[in-house]
C-alpha positions in Angstrom: 3.2 3.1 -21.8 -0.1 3.0 -19.6 -2.5 0.4 -20.4 -6.5 0.9 -21.3 -8.6 2.0 -18.2 -9.8 -1.6 -16.6 -13.3 -0.6 -15.2 -15.4 -2.6 -13.2 -19.3 -2.6 -13.0 -20.4 0.7 -11.5 -23.7 -1.1 -10.1 -21.8 -3.1 -7.6 -19.1 -0.7 -7.0 -5.0 3.1 -2.2 5.3 -1.6 -2.4 5.0 -5.4 -9.4 3.7 -7.2 -12.1 1.9 -5.0 -14.7 1.5 -7.0 -17.9 -1.9 -9.3 -17.3 -5.4 -8.1 -16.9 -7.3 -8.6 -13.7 -7.4 -12.4 -12.9 -10.9 -14.5 -12.8 -11.2 -16.2 -9.8 -10.1 -19.6 -11.3 -6.7 -18.2 -12.3 -3.5 -19.6 -10.4 -2.0 -17.1 -8.1 1.9 -16.2 -7.5 3.1 -19.8 -8.5 6.4 -21.4 -7.6 6.3 -19.4 -4.1 8.2 -20.8 -1.2 6.1 -22.4 2.0 6.0 -20.7 5.1 8.6 -23.5 6.6 11.3 -22.4 4.3 13.8 -19.9 5.0 13.1 -18.0 1.8 9.5 -17.8 2.7 10.8 -14.5 5.0 11.0 -12.0 1.9 11.9 -14.5 -0.9 14.4 -13.3 -3.2 12.6 -13.0 -6.6 14.0 -11.7 -9.7 13.3 -7.8 -10.0 10.1 -6.9 -11.7 10.2 -3.7 -13.7 8.0 -0.8 -12.2 5.5 1.0 -14.6 3.6 3.9 -13.7 -0.3 3.3 -13.1 -3.4 5.1 -11.5 -5.9 3.3 -9.5 -9.2 4.2 -8.1 -10.8 3.0 -5.1 -14.0 3.0 -3.3 -13.7 3.9 0.4 -15.9 2.8 3.1 -15.8 4.4 6.6 -17.1 1.5 9.1 -19.1 -0.1 6.6 -20.8 3.0 5.0 -19.7 4.6 1.7 -17.9 7.7 2.6 -15.9 8.9 -0.7 -13.0 7.5 -2.9 -9.2 7.1 -3.1 -6.5 7.1 -5.8 -3.4 5.7 -5.6 -0.8 6.4 -8.3 2.6 5.4 -9.1 4.5 8.2 -11.3 7.9 7.9 -12.9 10.1 10.8 -12.6 13.8 10.5 -14.2 15.4 7.0 -13.7 15.8 5.4 -11.3 13.5 7.8 -9.4 9.8 7.3 -8.9 6.7 8.7 -6.8 3.9 7.0 -5.3 0.9 9.1 -4.0 -2.3 8.1 -2.0 -5.2 10.4 -2.0 -8.5 9.6 0.1 -11.3 12.2 -0.4 -14.0 12.0 2.0 -17.6 13.1 0.4 -20.3 11.2 1.9 -20.8 9.7 5.8 -18.7 10.3 8.5 -15.5 11.5 6.3 -17.6 14.0 4.5 -19.1 15.4 7.6 -15.5 16.1 8.8 -14.2 17.3 5.4 -11.5 15.0 5.7 -8.9 14.5 2.9 -5.6 13.0 3.1 -2.6 12.9 0.5 0.4 11.4 1.0 3.4 11.2 -1.3 6.9 9.3 -1.4 9.4 10.2 -3.7 11.8 6.7 -3.9 14.5 5.2 -6.2 14.4 1.5 -7.4 17.5 -0.1 -7.7 17.8 -4.0 -8.5 14.4 -4.3 -7.3 14.7 -2.6 -4.0 12.5 0.2 -3.3 14.7 3.3 -1.3 12.7 6.3 0.1 14.2 9.8 -0.4 11.4 12.3 0.8 7.9 11.8 2.3 4.8 14.0 2.9 1.4 13.8 4.5 -1.4 16.7 4.3 -4.4 16.1 6.3 -7.0 18.6 5.6 -10.5 18.7 7.4 -13.2 21.2 8.5 -11.9 21.8 11.7 -8.4 20.6 11.3 -5.2 20.5 8.9 -2.3 19.0 9.4 1.1 18.5 7.7 4.4 17.0 7.7 7.4 16.2 5.4 10.4 14.1 5.6 13.9 13.4 4.2 15.8 10.2 3.9 19.5 10.8 3.7 21.0 8.1 3.2 24.5 9.4 3.0 24.4 10.3 6.8 21.8 7.1 7.4 19.4 9.5 9.0 15.5 10.4 8.5 14.0 13.5 9.8 10.6 15.2 9.8 9.4 18.7 10.0 5.4 20.2 10.4 2.8 19.3 12.8 4.4 16.7 14.7 5.1 15.9 18.8 8.7 17.1 19.4 9.9 13.4 19.8 8.8 12.7 16.1 11.1 15.4 15.0 14.6 14.0 16.0 16.6 12.5 13.5 15.7 8.5 12.8 18.9 6.1 12.4 18.1 4.0 9.0 18.6 0.5 8.0 18.9 -0.8 4.6 15.5 -1.9 3.5 13.8 0.9 5.6 10.2 2.1 3.6 7.6 4.2 4.1 4.1 3.0 4.3 3.2 3.3 0.8 6.3 1.7 0.0 5.4 -1.3 2.1 2.2 -1.4 0.1 4.1 -1.9 -3.1 6.4 -4.4 -1.8 3.7 -6.5 -0.8 2.3 -6.7 -4.1 6.1 -7.4 -5.2 6.7 -10.3 -2.7 3.1 -11.7 -1.9 3.4 -15.5 -2.4 1.4 -18.3 -1.1 2.7 -19.3 2.6 5.1 -16.3 2.7 6.1 -14.4 5.8 7.0 -10.8 5.0 9.1 -8.8 7.3 9.5 -4.8 6.7 10.7 -1.8 8.5 8.4 1.0 8.5 10.2 4.4 8.8 7.9 7.5 8.6 6.7 10.6 10.4 9.6 10.1 12.9 8.4 6.7 14.0 10.1 3.3 13.6 7.7 -0.2 13.4 8.6 -3.4 12.5 6.2 -4.7 10.4 5.5 -8.4 9.9 2.7 -10.0 7.4 1.5 -13.5 7.1 0.6 -14.4 3.4 -2.4 -16.9 3.0 -1.2 -20.4 2.0 -4.3 -20.5 -1.0 -5.8 -17.7 -2.9 -9.3 -16.7 -1.8 -12.2 -15.3 -3.7 -12.4 -11.8 -3.4 -15.7 -9.8 -4.7 -15.0 -6.3 -6.2 -17.2 -4.6 -8.3 -19.2 -7.1 -9.5 -16.1 -9.7 -10.5 -14.6 -12.2 -8.7 -10.6 -12.4 -8.0 -8.6 -15.1 -6.8 -6.6 -13.2 -4.5 -3.8 -13.9 -1.6 -4.7 -12.5 1.7 -1.9 -10.4 3.5 -2.7 -9.8 7.0 -0.2 -8.1 9.8 0.3 -10.1 12.6 1.8 -7.8 15.0 -0.5 -4.7 14.6 -2.1 -5.3 17.9 -5.5 -4.0 17.9 -4.9 -2.1 14.7 -5.2 -4.9 12.0 -4.2 -4.2 8.6 -5.2 -6.8 5.8 -4.4 -6.4 2.1 -5.6 -8.5 -0.9 -3.1 -9.4 -4.0 -4.3 -10.5 -7.2 -2.1 -11.9 -9.8 -1.0 -9.6 -12.6 -2.7 -6.4 -10.6 -0.1 -3.6 -9.9 -2.0 -2.6 -7.0 -3.8 -4.1 -4.0 -7.3 -5.3 -4.7 -8.5 -4.5 -1.3 -7.3 -2.7 1.6 -8.7 -3.1 5.0 -8.0 -1.2 8.3 -9.3 -2.6 11.6 -9.7 -1.0 14.9 -10.5 -2.8 17.7 -11.6 -5.7 16.1 -14.3 -3.6 13.8 -13.6 -2.3 10.0 -12.7 1.2 10.1 -11.5 2.3 6.5 -12.0 -0.2 3.8 -10.6 0.6 0.0 -11.9 -1.5 -2.8 -10.7 -1.6 -6.3 -12.9 0.1 -9.1 -10.5 0.8 -11.9 -6.7 1.1 -12.8 -4.8 1.9 -15.8 
């Protein structure tokens, strides 16, 4: 059963522990985690937390200017199958001018706390563009393959490895796995591409202001993204990142800040 909507003040206004409300800045975050120097700090083995459906709404900024909003939702199908959806809707600024709308979805199953993708889709619509791609993860054959508006080399089958995930599932996994000082390693398999993602979790929480409230949040930053950086802030008890920041060439690009969730 979904919780009541947790609204943040509008005036200051996208991989799970779902029981607690948004935590104030003074609250402890992710107690009992291992340190970065411990072997267990690389994707520490934790007791699986049951998934629960949620819908989260974000304010979307583009290069520091308000540009629209985004919705991240986790929907239960039939056990153990789930679907996670991300929609970014450009309404103002550069995104609004282009009429850019992006919808991504991943269907997956969750067994013993592991998220295994089954299918993935991306649809991008704009004033002068429109692209889409869909992919299937065949775990029996051990391959994944995409069709649609992709380069030919990205339509070839990709060999799967246990633990492979789509980008949306990695976001869910970061919320699940983040512990102070941990080093998180994932293999991104999506759109015919394969990349290793390595994230470093901050040793202590930092205060993150979202919608006029302060949260104690762990900063989770990708360490091997080159000029394209991804930073995610995770607060105890919140099923979705409090903030997701994409940076390009040292500058903020897309910045999603949580407005509400239920």
